[in-house]
N, C-alpha and C positions, 0 to 999 in steps of 0.2 A: 914261761910266758904269762901264766896266770898272775904271778907276783908282779911282773912288769905292768900288766894291765891294771892291777889294783892300785899301784903307785900312781899311774897316769890319771885314773879316775879321782884319786885323792887330791892330786895337784889341781885338777880342774875344779874341784869343789871348793877350794880355798877362795875367800873373798879377795877381790882385787885390792891393791894398795890404794890408800886415799887419793894419791896423786893421779891414779889411773881411772878413778870412777868418773862417770859422766853423770852430772846432775841435771835433771830436767829443768828447763827454763819455763816458768809459769807466770801468767799475769799476776800482778799483786792483788792480794785480797783487799776488801774494803778497809780493814783495819790497818794493813800495811800501807795502802795508798794514803789513808788519812794521816798516819804518822809521817810519811814522806813529805806530804804537803805542809804539815805543821812545822817540821824542822827546817824545811826550805824557807818558809816564811820567817821563822824565828832567826835563822842565820842571816837574814837580810835586815833584821831589825824592824820588821813590819808587824803591825797589829791587825786584828781582824777588820777593824774599821778602815785601815789603810787598803786592804785588799778590796773592800767594798767600794771605796772611792776610785781605786785604780782599775778595777776589773768590772765594775757594775754588777756584782753579785752580792747578795745580802750576807752580812757578817754572821747572822744566825745560821744560814744554810752552810756556810764554810765551816762553822764550828761543828755542825752535825757531821759533815764530811770528815773533818779531822779526827773526830771521835769514833769514826767507823759506823755511825748511826744512819748514814745515808750514802747512797752511791751516786756520784755526780753524772749528769747527762753529758753528752759530747760537748754541748754548748757551754755548760757550766765549767767543764774541765778546761775548755779553751779560754774562758774568761779568767780563771784562776791562773793558768799558765801565763797569760798576757800580763796579769798584775805582778807576777813573779819575774817577768822578763825571760821566760823560757818557752821552748816549743812544747806543745801539749804532749807529744810523744815521749818527752823526757820524763814526765810524771808517771806514765804507765808502762814504760818499757820494762820487761822482766829482767831481774838480776839473777845471775847464776851464783849462788853462794856456796862456799866450800864447807866440808864437814869439820875441818880444823882450820882455825884462823890465828895468825900471829901478828901482833901489832908491836913494832919496836918503839922503844921509848923516844927515840929521835923523831919519830913520825907523829907523835901525839900533838905537839904544839901546832902543827899545821892544820889540825882538825878541830881546833878550839872554836866554840860558838858562844856568842854573848846572848843571854836570855834575860831580858830586863837588865838588872844590874849584876847578875851572876854570870860566871864563866863556866861552861861545861866543856869537859875534855874526855873523849872516850878512852877507856883503858883496854878495849878489845874491839875487834871487828866482828860483825854478825856472822853466824854460821847458818847452814841450811836448817830451817825449822826452828830457829831460836825464838824464845819467848821472853828472855830477859837480856839485860845489858848492864855493863858496868861503866860508871862515869866518875870522874873527879870533879867535884863542884867547889869552886872557889868563891867565897863571899867577900866583897870589898869592905873596907872600914866605913861603916855607916850604921845608924841605929834603926833605920827603917828596914822593913823586909826587902831583901834583894830580889826575891821571887815569891810570888803567891799563885798557886794554881791547884787544880784537882784533876784527877783522871781515874779511869777504872784500873784495878789491879792493886799493887802493893809496892812499898819502898822499904829498903833497909839502908840505914846510914851509920857510919862510924866516923868520928872526928880524928883526922890525922894530925892536925895542929890547930891551935887557937881555941876559941870558945864560941860555940854556936847555940842559938836558941831555936828550937824547932817548935812551931805552933801548929797544933792539929785541932781545928774547930774550937778555938778558944783555950785549949789546954796548952800549957807552956812546959817544955822540957829543955833544961839547960844541960848541954853536953860539953865536956872537956876532953882533952886528948885521950883516946882509947875508949870513950863512952860510945854506946850504940843505941839506936832506936829502930823499931820495926812497926809499920802500921799499914792499914788498908788505905789506899790513896784516893778513894772516892770522896773522902772528907777533905775539905779545903785545908791546905797546909802551906806554911811559909817558912823561910829560912832567914835568920837574922844573925849578924855578927855582933857579939857583945864585947869584943876586945879591941885593942888599938893597933892590931895587925890583921892581915887577911886570915880568914878561917878556911881551912882546906878539909874537905869531906869526901870520903869514898862512899859511893852509893851504888846500890843494885836496884834496878827498876824493872817491874813487869806491868804491862807489856813493854817491850824494848822501844827505846827512842830511835827513830830512823835517822841518825846523824850520818 
């Protein structure tokens, strides 16, 4: 009997399999809400000024919200949602994220987002508590920067094909297939294609983009 009871206690102590775990659904943090708003705006091809004109909320305030520096009031959230063509609840509804996520190759193309002239394609779905994300960044054939921005955190990039120039606050780094660069992303940075065919880059970003 003692042996049987010990075995039962051991079985009860084992962690439940991932598929059986229930994850708490929590309201998004200011940082998560800001990332969500930014990627919804970007996926619709809208600038901060567009949101200002469509929703009647200042571009400066939206920028602060997107960077997690300010929490929107109910009224501000409603104006942002209206400018995006969404219900306000869509922006704040909690998401239950798994502890393990699989994204199939066939699913990636349907998740593409155009950001300025660049194309972003996620290589993974977010998991519970994730702080980083992986993206494939495709730069079109053009000599001007396909994308210029800055954000808190860091980025790591490696070129899968083509030739890309990464500019970090005036410094230029020319990367060819297999070359990598890692930098703190609060510095303004841009991505330029130097070749006659699209440049394809694998990138890891912290904090994660809410695509």
